[in-house]
N, C-alpha and C positions, 0 to 999 in steps of 0.2 A: 201685285206688284210684279209677279214673273211676266204677265202680259206686258206689262209697260216695258221691262227691260227687253223682252223680245220684240216690242215695236220699235225701240229706239235702235236696238241692233239691226233691224231691217232698214231703217232710214239710214244709219252709218254704211252698211253695206251696198245700199243703192247711191251711196254719195249724196243724199239729199240733207246737206249740212243745215241749210236755212231753215227746213222744218224741224230738225232736231232743237236747234236754237230757239225757234218762235215757240215750241211747246215746252221748252224747258222753265224751271222756277227761276223766280225773280233773282235768286242768290246766283245762278249761273249768269244771268245777263247782267249782274252788277261786277261780276268777275271777269268778263270777258266782252268785247264787241263780237258784232256778227262775223267781222272780218278775222279777228284773232282766233275765234272759235273754229271757223272754216280752215284757216290756215294749221291749226293744229291737227285737226282730223286729217287733212291732206297731207301733212308730214308723216303721221301714224301710217297711212295708207301706202305712202311712197317707201317707208323704210320696212314696214312690216309685212304689207300685202293683206290680202283679205284674210278674215278668220277662217281656219280650217275646223276647229271644233275647240269647245271650252269645257272644263269640269269645274263644278261649283267646289269652292274650297269652304267658304264661309258665308253666312248671313246674320247679322246682327241686327235687333231692333234697338233704336235708343229712343228715350223720352227726355227730351231737353227743355229745361224751364227758360235758358236764355241762350245768347250765342248765336251765331250764322244759321245754324241747324234746329232753331228753337221748335218745338213741338215733337211729331213723331218724325224719324228717320230710320230709313233702312240703309245698311251700308253691305254691299254684296260682292264677295270677291271670288274670281275664277281664275283658274290656271289655264291659260289659253295659247293654243298652238295657232300661230300664223303662218302664212306661206313662207316668210323668210326668218322665222325663229318663234321662241316661247316666252312667254311673259305672264305677268299678273295683271289682270284687268279687274279694277274696281269701281262699281257704280254706287253713288250716292244719291237716294232717293229722299224726298221730302213730301210730306202730305200736305196737300193745300186744297180747300174746298172739297174735301173728299177723295182728291185725285192723287196719285202718286206721280211726281215731276222730278226729273233729272236736276239735281243740283251740284253733282261733281262727277266727273270721268277721269280715270287717271290709268296709265299703262306703265308698268314697270318691265322693262326689259333690256338685257344686255345688246340687243340688236338695235336699240336706239343709240347707243353711244358712239 
């Protein structure tokens, strides 16, 4: 699971947003088109700049019998220092066919206001 987050981070850093989208879970693609997803990543990059470092805050495993995150899910939160500010980054991963896939990605930062 950590290697999945590391790979996703590498793709975001390299601005390979289409690859992030293509390799994300079905839930991600249901919630956003490729264009919407790319626009969100570009906005985050423009406002916050690249990630300088991140510290793990929490990692929570869930086993859900229903809802959008049905099955095994991991919610991993980091306190992240970006070039232009600090914030909380949250990655939600779901297990599909024995692989961890990105379901949600959220950044909360005053630098985005």
